[in-house]
N, C-alpha and C positions, 0 to 999 in steps of 0.2 A: 504494500500500500504506500503510495507516494505521499511525502509530506507536502503541505500546501500552505500558502499564505492565507491570512484571515480574509483578504478581499475575495479569494476564491471560495472560501466557506460562506461568506456573505452572499455571493452570487448564487450558490447552490441553495441556500435557505430561501432566497427570494423565488427561485425557480420551483422548488419542491413544496413550498408553502408552510412546512412545519419540520421541526427537527429537534434533536437534543444535542446541546453542546457539552462535550466532555473536556474539562480543563484540569490540568495538573495544578492544584492550588499550592502544594508544597512538595518538595522532594528532598529526602534526607538519605545520606549515605550514597552507595553506588546504585544509580538508577539509569534506565535507558534513555530517558528524556528529562529535561529540566522543567522547573516551575514556569508556567505560562504556555507550555506546549498544549495544543488543542486538536480535537477532531470533532467532526459533525456527523451525527447519525440521523438520516432521514428515512422515510418509509421505503425508499428504493435503493439507497446507497450509503456508503460510509466514506468520508473524505478526511484526509489528514491522518495523523498517527500520534499516539502517546508512547510509542516504543515497541509495539508488537507483543507477541507472546501471550501467555495465559492471562496476564494482567489486562492487556487490551481486550482479549476475548471476553473477559468478565465484564469489563466496562461497556462493551458493545451490547452484551446481553441485557445489562441493566438499562441502558439507554433505549433499547427497543421496547422494553416494558413501559418506560416513561412516555413513549410516543402516544399512548392512549390516555394520558393524563391531560388536564387542562393547561393552557399556557400559564407560565409562571411557576409551575411545579418545580421543585428542586430536591436534590439529594446529595449526600456525601458518602464517599466510599474510602475506607482506609485499607491499604493493601501492603502486606509485608512480602517482599520478593524473596521468599525462601522456599523450603521444601513443599509447603502446602500448595504453591503455585508451580511446582516443578521448575523452580528457578533458583539460581545460586548467587544472585547479585548481592543480596543481603540488605538492600536499601528499603526505604518505605516511601510510599506514595500516598498523598491525600488528594482524592479526586472530587471535583465539584461538578455536578450535572445540573443542567437547567433546560427545561422544556421551552422552546422558542417558537414563535410564528414568524412569518415573512416580515411583519412590521418591526421585528427586533434586529433585522439584518444590519441596520446602521450601527448597532453596537459592535458588530464584528469588524467592520471595515473603517471604523473611526480611527484617526491617526493617534489619538491619545489613549492611555490605559483606561480600561473600563471595569466597572463592577456590575455584575449582573443583577444583584438585588440588594436593597438596603438592609443592613444588619446581618447579612449572610456571611459566609466565609470569605476570606480575602481572595478576590478573583482578578485583581488588577494584574496586568502584565508586569514582568519584573523590570520596568523602565520603558520609556518611550523608545520606539524603534528608531535607530539612527537614520537620518536622511542621507541618501546618496543621489547626487546630482550628476547625470550623465549628459555630456554635451556631444551631440552627434548621433544620427540615426542611420549611418551607413551599415555595411555588412558586419563590421565588428561591433558597432553600437547595438545592432539588433540582436546579435548573438549574446552580447553581454547582458542586455536587459532580460532576455529570455532566461539566462542563467541566474540572474539576481532576483527575478520576480517571485520565486517561491521562498526566498530566504527572508530572515527577519530584518528587513530594511524597508524604508519608505522611499520610493523612487520618484524622482522628478527628471523627466526626459526632455531635453531642449534641442531644438533644431531650427535652422534658418530657412530650409528649403521646403516649400509646400509639397505635399504628396509623398514625403519621404518616410513618414511613420508607417509601419505595417498595418494592415487592416485584417483582423482587429488587433489593437494593442492589447497586450496581456492585462487582465483585470487588476484594478487597484493602483495603476500607474498614472501619475499626473503628467500630461504632455503640454509643452509650451512651444508655440511657433512664434519666433521673434526675429527681427532683423538685427538685434543687438544682444546676442547671447552673453556677452561679457557683463552686461548690466544685471543679469540674473544672480551673479555672485553675491551682490549686496543683499538679496532677499533670502539667501539660504540660512539654515540654522548655523549657529556659531560653531557647532562640532560636526558639521556635515563633511562627508567624503565627496570630493569632486573628482570626476574622471573626464579628461578632455581628449576627444578623439573625433574631431570634425573633419570635413573634407578639405580643409584649408589650413596650411601651417600659419598663415597670417592671422586667421581667426583664432587658431589655437593659442598663439602668442598673446593676443588681446585678452583672452579668457584667463590664461595663466597669470598674466600681470595683474588683472583685476582681483583674482583670488589672493595672490601674494600681498598686494597692497592693502586689502582688507585686513589680513592678518589673522582673523578668527576663522579657523577651519580645522577639521580633524585630520584630513589627509588630502593631498593634491597629487593626482597621478596623470601623467601625459603619455599617450601612446607614442612609440617611436624607439629609436636606437640611442646608444650613448653619444653618437655623433650629433643627433638632433638635440639631445640635452645640452651638449657643449655649445651648440649654436644658440640655443635659447638662453643659456646662462650668460653668454657674452652680450646678447641683445638686451637682456633684462638689466645687466650691469650698466650698459650704455644709457638705459632709461632711468638710472638712478637708484635701483633697488640694491640694498646692502647684501653682502655675501650671506649673512645669517638667514635672510628671507629666501634667497635663491636656493640655499641648501635644503629647504623644505620641499622642493619639487622632486617628485619621484618619477624617473624616466630611465629605462623602460618600466612598464607596469607589470604587475603580476609577481608570481613567485620566482626567485632567482633560479637560474639553471634550466628554465624551460624556454627554448628559443624557437619552438614551433610557431609558425605564423598563421596557421589556420584559425579563422575566427572563433570556432567552437573551442579550440584549445586555449586561445588567449582568454576567452570568456571564463573558462573553468579555472584557469590560473589566477585571474583577477578576482573572481568570486571567492576563492579560497584565501587569497591574500587579505581581502576586506574582512572576511570572517575572523581571521587571526588578529587583525588590527582592532576590530571592534571588541573582541574578547580581551585583548591586552588593555585596552582603554577602560573596560569595565572593571578589570582587576585593579588597575591603578586607582580608580575612583573608590572602590571598596576599601582599599588600604589608606585612602585619604591622601594619596600622593599627588 
């Protein structure tokens, strides 16, 4: 069963009319998924995953029983991932189940953390999903957005050329068609990840400079080679940017050691890199660093 973003779950709830959301409210010890992982059980299908195995099978069975209950019904399940479930993880999961209707779909694809019912167990996601701003909808841009769309990010996709976005765009992605993509850097979240891969090196340079001059961002990646980075670094210095700012530009993008230039491989490499960066940032925040 493939994992899915909450926008996909929201679309399924709207389409099927009713369902039960199963959310990991807390995870302790060794568990297959983290707090905030979710799946949706509707009369005809199950989307998403909380980790598979006997624990997920039991959660699905409980959710199917809840489909016959009125909207707003809720339940809690505590699971120990031990011999009773034929598992040896040793961790514990606390699951929260909520019976939803199509009108509740907005709770699933809202960009901010949500709580399904007042006074119930803690159901907020473990922090607002990080914003990723992708500049460019060419072949690599489309492969990258397809790779990122199921992941725990909020995507903003920016392009200057009409009719470049695919039809349809993956659900839950905000698209912006603008003649001034560099201006979008000013509206991004202060910890956003920026990925620059437009059709034009001149446009790339304007975007990179705008992000670096703003200074508030989580990561700035530019598609290209070490030669392209050296050229950009020289031009940015000529434009007055200090070395410390220029040093924050990552180019090439993705994991080191992967030189394959196929769009799908680049996309997989960049997606893995962003997950690692997002995780590292969360750990630093938790330590108060």
